[in-house]
C-alpha positions in Angstrom: 133.3 -28.6 24.8 132.6 -25.3 26.5 129.2 -24.4 27.8 128.6 -22.2 24.8 129.2 -24.8 22.1 126.0 -26.0 20.5 125.3 -28.7 17.9 123.8 -27.4 14.7 123.1 -28.6 11.2 125.3 -27.3 8.4 124.1 -26.8 4.8 124.7 -30.5 4.0 122.6 -31.6 7.0 125.6 -32.7 9.0 125.7 -32.0 12.8 128.6 -29.7 13.6 129.7 -28.1 16.9 129.4 -24.3 16.8 131.1 -22.1 19.5 128.6 -19.3 20.3 130.8 -18.2 23.2 131.9 -14.8 21.8 128.3 -13.9 20.8 126.9 -15.1 24.1 129.6 -13.1 26.1 128.8 -9.9 24.2 125.0 -10.5 24.8 125.5 -11.1 28.5 127.8 -8.1 28.9 125.3 -5.8 27.2 122.5 -7.2 29.4 124.5 -6.7 32.6 125.5 -3.2 31.6 121.9 -2.3 30.8 120.7 -3.6 34.2 123.5 -1.8 36.1 122.4 1.5 34.5 119.0 1.0 36.1 120.0 -0.7 39.4 122.9 1.7 40.4 120.7 4.9 40.8 118.0 3.0 42.6 120.5 1.4 45.0 121.9 4.8 45.8 118.4 5.9 46.9 118.0 2.8 49.1 121.4 3.5 50.6 120.6 7.1 51.5 119.1 7.4 55.0 117.3 10.6 53.8 114.9 8.4 51.8 112.1 6.3 53.4 112.7 2.7 52.6 109.1 1.7 52.0 108.3 4.7 49.8 111.5 4.2 47.8 110.6 0.5 47.3 107.1 1.4 46.2 108.4 4.0 43.7 111.1 1.6 42.4 108.6 -1.2 42.1 106.4 0.9 39.9 109.2 1.9 37.6 111.4 -1.3 37.5 111.1 -5.1 37.0 110.8 -7.0 40.3 114.2 -8.6 40.0 115.9 -5.2 39.5 114.0 -3.7 42.5 115.2 -6.6 44.7 118.8 -6.3 43.5 118.8 -2.5 44.0 117.2 -2.7 47.4 119.6 -5.4 48.6 122.6 -3.5 47.4 121.3 -0.2 48.9 120.5 -1.8 52.2 124.0 -3.3 52.5 125.6 0.1 51.6 123.3 1.8 54.2 124.4 -0.7 56.8 128.0 -0.1 56.1 127.6 3.6 56.1 125.5 3.8 59.3 127.2 1.0 61.3 130.7 0.9 60.0 130.3 -2.5 58.4 127.6 -3.9 60.7 127.7 -7.6 61.5 129.0 -7.1 65.0 130.2 -10.7 65.2 
């Protein structure tokens, strides 16, 4: 069975496997798309050296859920590192 197959009762009270995969994939895709619409603009602000990181974080934190702020700041800081240091790392 796939991870999205659940056991449910049918109208006669028998247990039957039901594949909720298509519905779950649509739900996950919509959730990811909605979060991306919020995270992408915030990440762009974190990536731009013209914006102060602490002030940007405070504003983002006031406007977004914590997990989205963390994701946006991480993405933005990685992009900033790539832009400023040509990829960073230096290993």
